[in-house]
C-alpha positions as CSV (number, residue, x, y, z in Angstrom):
1,X,51.1,-16.0,-31.3
2,X,48.1,-14.4,-33.1
3,X,48.8,-16.6,-36.1
4,X,49.1,-19.8,-34.0
5,X,45.7,-19.0,-32.4
6,X,44.0,-18.3,-35.6
7,X,45.3,-21.6,-36.9
8,X,44.0,-23.5,-33.8
9,X,40.7,-21.7,-34.0
10,X,40.2,-22.6,-37.7
11,X,41.2,-26.2,-36.9
12,X,38.7,-26.5,-34.2
13,X,35.9,-25.1,-36.5
14,X,36.9,-27.6,-39.2
15,X,36.8,-30.4,-36.8
16,X,33.4,-29.4,-35.6
17,X,32.1,-29.0,-39.2
18,X,33.3,-32.6,-40.0
19,X,31.5,-33.9,-37.0
20,X,28.1,-32.5,-38.3
21,X,28.7,-33.1,-42.0
22,X,26.8,-35.7,-43.9
23,X,29.7,-37.8,-44.5
24,X,30.1,-38.1,-40.7
25,X,26.5,-38.8,-40.2
26,X,26.5,-41.5,-42.7
27,X,29.1,-43.4,-40.6
28,X,26.3,-44.3,-38.2
29,X,23.2,-46.4,-38.9
30,X,20.8,-45.0,-41.5
31,X,17.6,-43.5,-39.9
32,X,14.4,-45.1,-40.4
33,X,12.0,-43.3,-42.9
34,X,8.4,-43.1,-41.7
35,X,6.6,-44.4,-44.7
36,X,2.9,-45.7,-44.9
37,X,4.2,-49.2,-45.4
38,X,6.2,-48.9,-42.2
39,X,3.2,-47.6,-40.3
40,X,1.0,-50.4,-41.7
41,X,3.4,-53.0,-40.2
42,X,3.2,-51.3,-36.8
43,X,-0.6,-51.1,-37.0
44,X,-0.6,-54.9,-37.7
45,X,1.5,-55.5,-34.7
46,X,-0.8,-53.3,-32.6
47,X,-3.9,-55.2,-33.7
48,X,-2.4,-58.4,-32.2
49,X,-1.0,-56.8,-29.1
50,X,-2.8,-53.5,-28.3
51,X,-5.4,-54.1,-25.5
52,X,-7.9,-51.3,-26.8
53,X,-7.8,-52.7,-30.3
54,X,-8.3,-56.3,-29.2
55,X,-11.2,-55.1,-27.0
56,X,-12.8,-53.4,-29.9
57,X,-12.3,-56.4,-32.1
58,X,-13.8,-58.6,-29.5
59,X,-16.9,-56.4,-29.1
60,X,-17.3,-56.4,-32.9
61,X,-17.1,-60.2,-33.0
62,X,-19.6,-60.5,-30.1
63,X,-22.0,-58.2,-32.0
64,X,-21.6,-60.4,-35.2
65,X,-22.5,-63.5,-33.1
66,X,-25.6,-61.7,-31.7
67,X,-26.9,-61.4,-35.3
68,X,-26.5,-65.1,-35.7
69,X,-28.2,-65.7,-32.4
70,X,-31.5,-64.0,-33.3
71,X,-34.1,-66.7,-33.2
72,X,-37.0,-67.1,-35.7
73,X,-38.9,-69.5,-33.5
74,X,-39.1,-68.9,-29.7
75,X,-38.6,-71.9,-27.5
76,X,-41.8,-73.8,-27.0
77,X,-43.3,-73.9,-23.5
78,X,-44.1,-77.3,-22.0
79,X,-46.4,-77.8,-19.0
80,X,-47.1,-80.8,-16.7
81,X,-49.8,-81.0,-13.9
82,X,-51.1,-83.7,-11.4
83,X,-54.7,-83.6,-10.4
84,X,-55.1,-84.5,-6.7
85,X,-58.8,-84.9,-5.9
86,X,-60.0,-83.8,-2.5
87,X,-62.1,-87.0,-2.0
88,X,-62.3,-90.5,-3.4
89,X,-64.4,-90.5,-6.5
90,X,-64.3,-91.6,-10.1
91,X,-63.4,-88.3,-11.6
92,X,-59.6,-89.0,-11.8
93,X,-60.4,-92.3,-13.7
94,X,-62.8,-90.7,-16.2
95,X,-61.1,-87.4,-16.8
96,X,-57.5,-88.3,-16.1
97,X,-55.3,-87.1,-13.3
98,X,-52.3,-86.2,-15.4
99,X,-52.2,-83.1,-17.6
100,X,-49.5,-82.0,-20.0
101,X,-49.2,-79.7,-22.9
102,X,-46.9,-77.8,-25.3
103,X,-47.3,-74.2,-26.5
104,X,-45.5,-72.5,-29.3
105,X,-45.4,-68.7,-30.0
106,X,-45.8,-68.0,-33.7
107,X,-43.2,-65.8,-35.6
108,X,-45.7,-63.3,-37.0
109,X,-45.6,-59.7,-38.4
110,X,-42.0,-60.1,-39.4
111,X,-40.7,-59.5,-35.9
112,X,-37.8,-62.0,-36.2
113,X,-36.5,-60.2,-39.3
114,X,-36.9,-56.8,-37.6
115,X,-34.9,-58.2,-34.6
116,X,-32.2,-59.5,-37.0
117,X,-32.1,-55.9,-38.6
118,X,-31.7,-54.4,-35.0
119,X,-28.9,-56.8,-34.2
120,X,-27.1,-56.3,-37.7
121,X,-27.3,-52.5,-37.3
122,X,-25.7,-52.7,-33.7
123,X,-23.1,-55.2,-35.2
124,X,-22.3,-52.7,-38.0
125,X,-21.9,-50.0,-35.4
126,X,-19.5,-52.0,-33.4
127,X,-17.4,-52.8,-36.5
128,X,-17.3,-49.2,-37.3
129,X,-16.2,-48.5,-33.7
130,X,-13.5,-51.1,-34.2
131,X,-12.5,-49.3,-37.4
132,X,-12.5,-46.0,-35.4
133,X,-10.1,-47.4,-32.8
134,X,-7.7,-48.7,-35.5
135,X,-7.7,-45.5,-37.4
136,X,-7.2,-43.5,-34.2
137,X,-4.3,-45.8,-33.3
138,X,-2.7,-45.4,-36.7
139,X,-2.9,-41.6,-36.3
140,X,-1.5,-41.8,-32.8
141,X,1.3,-44.0,-34.1
142,X,2.3,-41.6,-36.8
143,X,2.3,-38.7,-34.4
144,X,4.3,-40.7,-31.8
145,X,6.8,-41.6,-34.6
146,X,7.3,-38.0,-35.6
147,X,7.7,-37.0,-32.0
148,X,10.4,-39.6,-31.6
149,X,12.1,-38.2,-34.7
150,X,11.9,-34.7,-33.4
151,X,13.3,-35.8,-29.9
152,X,16.1,-37.6,-31.8
153,X,16.8,-34.4,-33.8
154,X,16.7,-32.2,-30.6
155,X,19.3,-34.7,-29.1
156,X,21.5,-34.4,-32.2
157,X,21.4,-30.7,-32.1
158,X,22.3,-30.7,-28.5
159,X,25.2,-32.9,-29.1
160,X,26.3,-30.8,-31.9
161,X,26.0,-27.7,-29.7
162,X,28.2,-29.4,-27.0
163,X,30.8,-30.3,-29.5
164,X,30.9,-26.7,-30.9
165,X,31.2,-25.4,-27.4
166,X,34.0,-27.9,-26.6
167,X,36.0,-26.8,-29.6
168,X,35.3,-23.1,-28.9
169,X,36.2,-23.5,-25.3
170,X,39.6,-24.8,-26.3
171,X,40.1,-21.7,-28.5
172,X,38.9,-19.3,-25.8
173,X,41.0,-20.9,-23.2
174,X,44.1,-20.6,-25.4
175,X,43.4,-17.0,-26.2
176,X,42.7,-16.3,-22.4
177,X,46.0,-17.7,-21.6
178,X,47.9,-15.4,-24.0
179,X,45.9,-12.4,-23.0
180,X,43.7,-12.0,-26.0
181,X,40.4,-12.9,-24.4
182,X,38.8,-11.6,-21.1
183,X,37.9,-13.6,-18.0
184,X,34.2,-12.7,-18.7
185,X,34.6,-14.4,-22.2
186,X,36.0,-17.5,-20.5
187,X,33.2,-17.5,-17.9
188,X,30.6,-17.2,-20.7
189,X,31.9,-20.2,-22.7
190,X,32.2,-22.3,-19.5
191,X,28.7,-21.5,-18.4
192,X,27.3,-22.1,-22.0
193,X,29.2,-25.5,-22.1
194,X,27.8,-26.6,-18.7
195,X,24.2,-25.7,-19.7
196,X,24.6,-27.5,-23.0
197,X,25.8,-30.6,-21.3
198,X,22.7,-30.6,-19.1
199,X,20.5,-29.9,-22.0
200,X,21.9,-33.0,-23.9
201,X,21.0,-35.2,-20.9
202,X,17.4,-33.7,-20.9
203,X,17.1,-34.3,-24.7
204,X,18.3,-37.9,-24.4
205,X,15.8,-38.6,-21.7
206,X,13.0,-37.0,-23.6
207,X,13.8,-39.2,-26.5
208,X,13.7,-42.2,-24.2
209,X,10.2,-41.1,-23.1
210,X,9.0,-40.7,-26.7
211,X,10.3,-44.3,-27.3
212,X,8.3,-45.5,-24.2
213,X,5.2,-43.9,-25.6
214,X,5.5,-45.9,-28.8
215,X,6.1,-49.1,-26.9
216,X,3.0,-48.5,-24.9
217,X,0.9,-48.0,-28.0
218,X,2.3,-51.3,-29.4
219,X,2.2,-53.1,-26.0
220,X,5.8,-53.8,-26.3
221,X,8.3,-53.9,-23.3
222,X,8.2,-50.2,-22.3
223,X,12.1,-49.7,-22.4
224,X,12.6,-51.3,-25.7
225,X,15.0,-49.2,-27.8
226,X,14.1,-47.7,-31.2
227,X,16.3,-46.9,-34.1
228,X,16.8,-43.3,-35.1
229,X,13.9,-41.8,-37.1
230,X,14.4,-39.7,-40.1
231,X,12.7,-36.2,-39.8
232,X,9.8,-35.7,-42.1
233,X,10.3,-33.8,-45.4
234,X,8.6,-30.6,-46.4
235,X,5.2,-31.5,-47.8
236,X,3.5,-29.8,-50.8
237,X,0.7,-27.4,-50.0
238,X,-2.7,-28.7,-49.3
239,X,-6.0,-26.7,-50.1
240,X,-9.3,-26.7,-48.5
241,X,-11.4,-27.7,-51.4
242,X,-15.0,-29.2,-51.8
243,X,-13.4,-32.5,-52.8
244,X,-11.4,-32.6,-49.6
245,X,-14.6,-31.7,-47.5
246,X,-16.4,-34.4,-49.3
247,X,-13.9,-37.0,-48.6
248,X,-13.9,-36.0,-44.9
249,X,-17.7,-36.2,-44.7
250,X,-17.8,-39.6,-46.3
251,X,-14.8,-41.2,-44.5
252,X,-14.4,-39.6,-41.0
253,X,-14.5,-42.6,-38.7
254,X,-16.4,-41.1,-35.7
255,X,-19.0,-39.6,-38.1
256,X,-19.6,-42.9,-39.6
257,X,-20.3,-44.4,-36.2
258,X,-22.8,-41.6,-35.4
259,X,-24.7,-42.2,-38.7
260,X,-24.8,-45.9,-37.9
261,X,-26.3,-45.1,-34.6
262,X,-29.2,-43.5,-36.5
263,X,-29.6,-46.6,-38.5
264,X,-29.8,-48.6,-35.4
265,X,-32.3,-46.3,-33.8
266,X,-34.5,-46.5,-36.9
267,X,-34.4,-50.3,-36.9
268,X,-35.3,-50.2,-33.1
269,X,-38.2,-48.0,-33.8
270,X,-39.5,-50.3,-36.5
271,X,-39.3,-53.2,-34.1
272,X,-41.0,-51.2,-31.4
273,X,-43.9,-50.4,-33.8
274,X,-44.6,-54.1,-34.2
275,X,-44.6,-54.8,-30.4
276,X,-48.1,-53.4,-30.1
277,X,-49.6,-56.2,-32.2
278,X,-50.8,-59.3,-30.3
279,X,-48.6,-62.2,-29.6
280,X,-50.3,-65.4,-31.0
281,X,-49.4,-68.9,-29.7
282,X,-50.8,-72.3,-30.5
283,X,-50.7,-75.3,-28.3
284,X,-51.9,-78.8,-27.5
285,X,-52.9,-80.3,-24.2
286,X,-53.7,-83.8,-23.1
287,X,-55.1,-85.6,-20.0
288,X,-54.1,-89.1,-19.0
289,X,-55.0,-91.4,-16.2
290,X,-52.1,-92.8,-14.2
291,X,-54.0,-95.9,-13.3
292,X,-54.1,-97.5,-16.7
293,X,-52.1,-95.1,-18.8
294,X,-55.0,-94.2,-21.1
295,X,-55.6,-90.8,-22.7
296,X,-58.8,-89.4,-21.5
297,X,-58.9,-86.2,-23.7
298,X,-56.9,-83.8,-25.9
299,X,-57.2,-80.2,-26.6
300,X,-55.8,-77.8,-29.2
301,X,-55.5,-74.2,-28.2
302,X,-54.9,-70.8,-29.7
303,X,-54.0,-68.0,-27.3
304,X,-53.1,-64.4,-27.9
305,X,-52.3,-61.3,-25.9
306,X,-54.6,-58.4,-25.6
307,X,-52.4,-55.2,-26.2
308,X,-55.1,-52.7,-26.7
309,X,-55.4,-51.8,-23.1
310,X,-51.9,-50.6,-23.3
311,X,-52.0,-49.1,-26.8
312,X,-51.1,-45.6,-25.7
313,X,-48.1,-47.0,-23.8
314,X,-46.9,-48.7,-27.0
315,X,-47.4,-45.5,-28.9
316,X,-45.2,-43.7,-26.4
317,X,-42.5,-46.4,-26.8
318,X,-42.5,-45.9,-30.5
319,X,-42.4,-42.2,-30.3
320,X,-39.5,-42.5,-27.8
321,X,-37.5,-44.6,-30.4
322,X,-38.4,-42.1,-33.1
323,X,-37.1,-39.2,-31.0
324,X,-33.9,-41.3,-30.4
325,X,-33.5,-41.6,-34.1
326,X,-33.9,-37.8,-34.5
327,X,-31.5,-37.2,-31.8
328,X,-28.9,-39.4,-33.6
329,X,-29.5,-37.6,-36.8
330,X,-28.9,-34.2,-35.3
331,X,-25.9,-35.5,-33.5
332,X,-24.5,-36.7,-36.8
333,X,-25.4,-33.4,-38.4
334,X,-23.7,-31.4,-35.7
335,X,-20.6,-33.5,-35.8
336,X,-20.5,-33.2,-39.6
337,X,-20.4,-29.4,-39.2
338,X,-17.6,-29.8,-36.7
339,X,-15.7,-32.0,-39.1
340,X,-15.8,-29.2,-41.6
341,X,-14.6,-26.7,-39.0
342,X,-11.9,-29.0,-37.8
343,X,-10.7,-29.9,-41.4
344,X,-10.4,-26.1,-42.1
345,X,-8.5,-25.5,-38.8
346,X,-6.1,-28.4,-39.7
347,X,-5.5,-26.9,-43.2
348,X,-4.8,-23.5,-41.8
349,X,-2.4,-25.0,-39.3
350,X,-0.8,-27.1,-41.9
351,X,-0.3,-24.0,-44.1
352,X,1.3,-22.1,-41.2
353,X,3.7,-25.0,-40.3
354,X,4.7,-25.2,-44.0
355,X,5.4,-21.5,-44.3
356,X,7.3,-21.5,-41.0
357,X,9.5,-24.4,-42.3
358,X,10.1,-22.6,-45.6
359,X,11.0,-19.4,-43.7
360,X,13.6,-21.1,-41.5
361,X,15.1,-23.4,-44.2
362,X,15.3,-20.7,-46.9
363,X,15.9,-17.5,-45.1
364,X,16.7,-17.5,-41.4
365,X,19.1,-20.5,-41.2
366,X,21.4,-19.4,-44.2
367,X,21.3,-15.8,-42.8
368,X,22.3,-16.8,-39.3
369,X,25.0,-19.1,-40.6
370,X,26.5,-16.2,-42.6
371,X,26.2,-14.0,-39.6
372,X,28.0,-16.5,-37.3
373,X,30.8,-16.9,-39.7
374,X,31.2,-13.2,-39.8
375,X,31.2,-12.9,-36.0
376,X,33.7,-15.6,-35.8
377,X,36.0,-13.8,-38.3
378,X,35.6,-10.5,-36.5
379,X,36.4,-11.9,-33.2
380,X,39.5,-13.7,-34.6
381,X,40.9,-10.4,-35.7
382,X,39.8,-8.6,-32.4
383,X,37.1,-6.6,-34.4
384,X,34.1,-7.9,-32.5
385,X,33.0,-9.1,-29.1
386,X,32.9,-12.8,-28.2
387,X,29.3,-12.3,-27.0
388,X,28.2,-11.9,-30.6
389,X,29.5,-15.4,-31.4
390,X,27.6,-17.0,-28.5
391,X,24.4,-15.1,-29.3
392,X,24.5,-15.9,-33.1
393,X,25.3,-19.5,-32.3
394,X,22.3,-19.7,-30.0
395,X,20.1,-18.2,-32.7
396,X,21.4,-20.8,-35.2
397,X,20.5,-23.6,-32.8
398,X,17.1,-22.2,-32.2
399,X,16.5,-21.9,-35.9
400,X,17.6,-25.5,-36.5
401,X,15.2,-26.6,-33.6
402,X,12.4,-24.3,-35.0
403,X,12.8,-25.9,-38.5
404,X,12.6,-29.4,-37.0
405,X,9.5,-28.6,-35.0
406,X,7.7,-26.9,-37.9
407,X,8.3,-30.0,-40.0
408,X,7.0,-32.2,-37.2
409,X,4.0,-30.0,-36.8
410,X,3.4,-30.3,-40.4
411,X,3.6,-34.1,-40.3
412,X,1.4,-34.4,-37.2
413,X,-1.3,-32.1,-38.7
414,X,-1.1,-34.1,-42.0
415,X,-1.6,-37.3,-40.0
416,X,-4.7,-35.8,-38.5
417,X,-6.1,-34.8,-41.8
418,X,-5.4,-38.3,-43.2
419,X,-7.5,-39.5,-40.2
420,X,-10.4,-37.2,-41.1
421,X,-10.4,-38.1,-44.7
422,X,-9.4,-41.7,-44.7
423,X,-6.2,-41.1,-46.6
424,X,-3.2,-43.5,-46.0
425,X,-0.4,-41.2,-47.1
426,X,0.3,-37.5,-47.9
427,X,0.6,-37.9,-51.6
428,X,-2.9,-39.5,-51.8
429,X,-4.3,-36.7,-49.6
430,X,-2.7,-34.0,-51.7
431,X,-4.1,-35.6,-54.9
432,X,-7.5,-36.0,-53.3
433,X,-7.7,-32.3,-52.4
434,X,-6.6,-31.0,-55.8
435,X,-6.3,-27.3,-56.6
436,X,-8.5,-24.6,-55.4
437,X,-11.0,-22.7,-57.6
438,X,-9.0,-20.9,-60.3
439,X,-11.2,-18.0,-60.2
440,X,-9.9,-17.0,-56.8
441,X,-6.2,-17.4,-58.1
442,X,-4.9,-18.1,-54.5
443,X,-1.3,-18.3,-53.7
444,X,0.3,-21.7,-53.2
445,X,0.0,-21.5,-49.5
446,X,-3.4,-19.9,-49.2
447,X,-6.1,-22.4,-48.3
448,X,-9.5,-21.5,-49.8
449,X,-12.2,-20.9,-47.1
């Protein structure tokens, strides 16, 4: 009887191992690898369908049209008048009773060019804002794809857990029937199996929600299905180096928008400074008599505004725009400091996720698998309790999930650093950062401060 049980138990474990082996996994469709080219195709699709990207693109296009719409010459002003005398006399015949004229404001002091510079600066800002929206969506897509891969891995682990519990349940049930297992062992495996079945449903629904999030970013039908995504690989170490900081300060999308706001404020201040100069207009005026249609007189005019009475007000307007420019400069400077801080934080988080992935992959998972095998062998020969098998199995599952989450954390942090530095893939980012200062001689996973 004992020999038949051992044979049954080993057969169940072999069947379970075959279910989780690479050969068995290869029978299904190959998972999609998340590559920069794959993400680029999704970004192109989002550019056509995502409402926020289309709104940002429309705003940038409208700002470009505003530049073309800046006028060098203002529209001329036409006037027409009818003289109605209070009594019958000859003034209307001699001076004319119809008056009409045309007045044109002159484009002096380079104001049209300054107005064009203001519009161009605002258009550049809107274009950078559109780029910010695109880069932000790209980062969000990468994060959503890796979250979908993690949810898929969690569902796979839950399915493997349920399969293992089904096989172990058969072995425990057989041993309980022949009096070699206690009723408590039977209850434990039944409870574990029921919980695992419910966890599998939860994991599958979580994966459905992750797919819905991706569909929402791409403006697809919300319940459109997605293929299985491959989990991210372990990435090489990334260091906090001056070259990485310089790349972030030069390419961070939101920082570029803030710097362009300073350029726009400077252009607006230059235009405001010219507003205190007088407006000059030239015009012509004629008088005509309606009785015979003859021209009675013509006049050429030059008119100009008198801004000196409000000179102090114009000075305040100019100082206001200067302060706005200073405020934009300080905002950009403050955000540049926050970019440095955020980049350092992300590098530290990336290092922690990488070390955690290495810990679980190289140490804890192999150790737990060995312990699980020993616990199974001891229980087979009545040398250990069944509870050890369940606890070790749960630790093995937890370690597998911890490894998957650490790899996903590493990938999502890397996506954020790519967003900060303008990099398109991890290899380009690692090459950009380079090695830390050799004088420090840091370890491979120690980011320089």
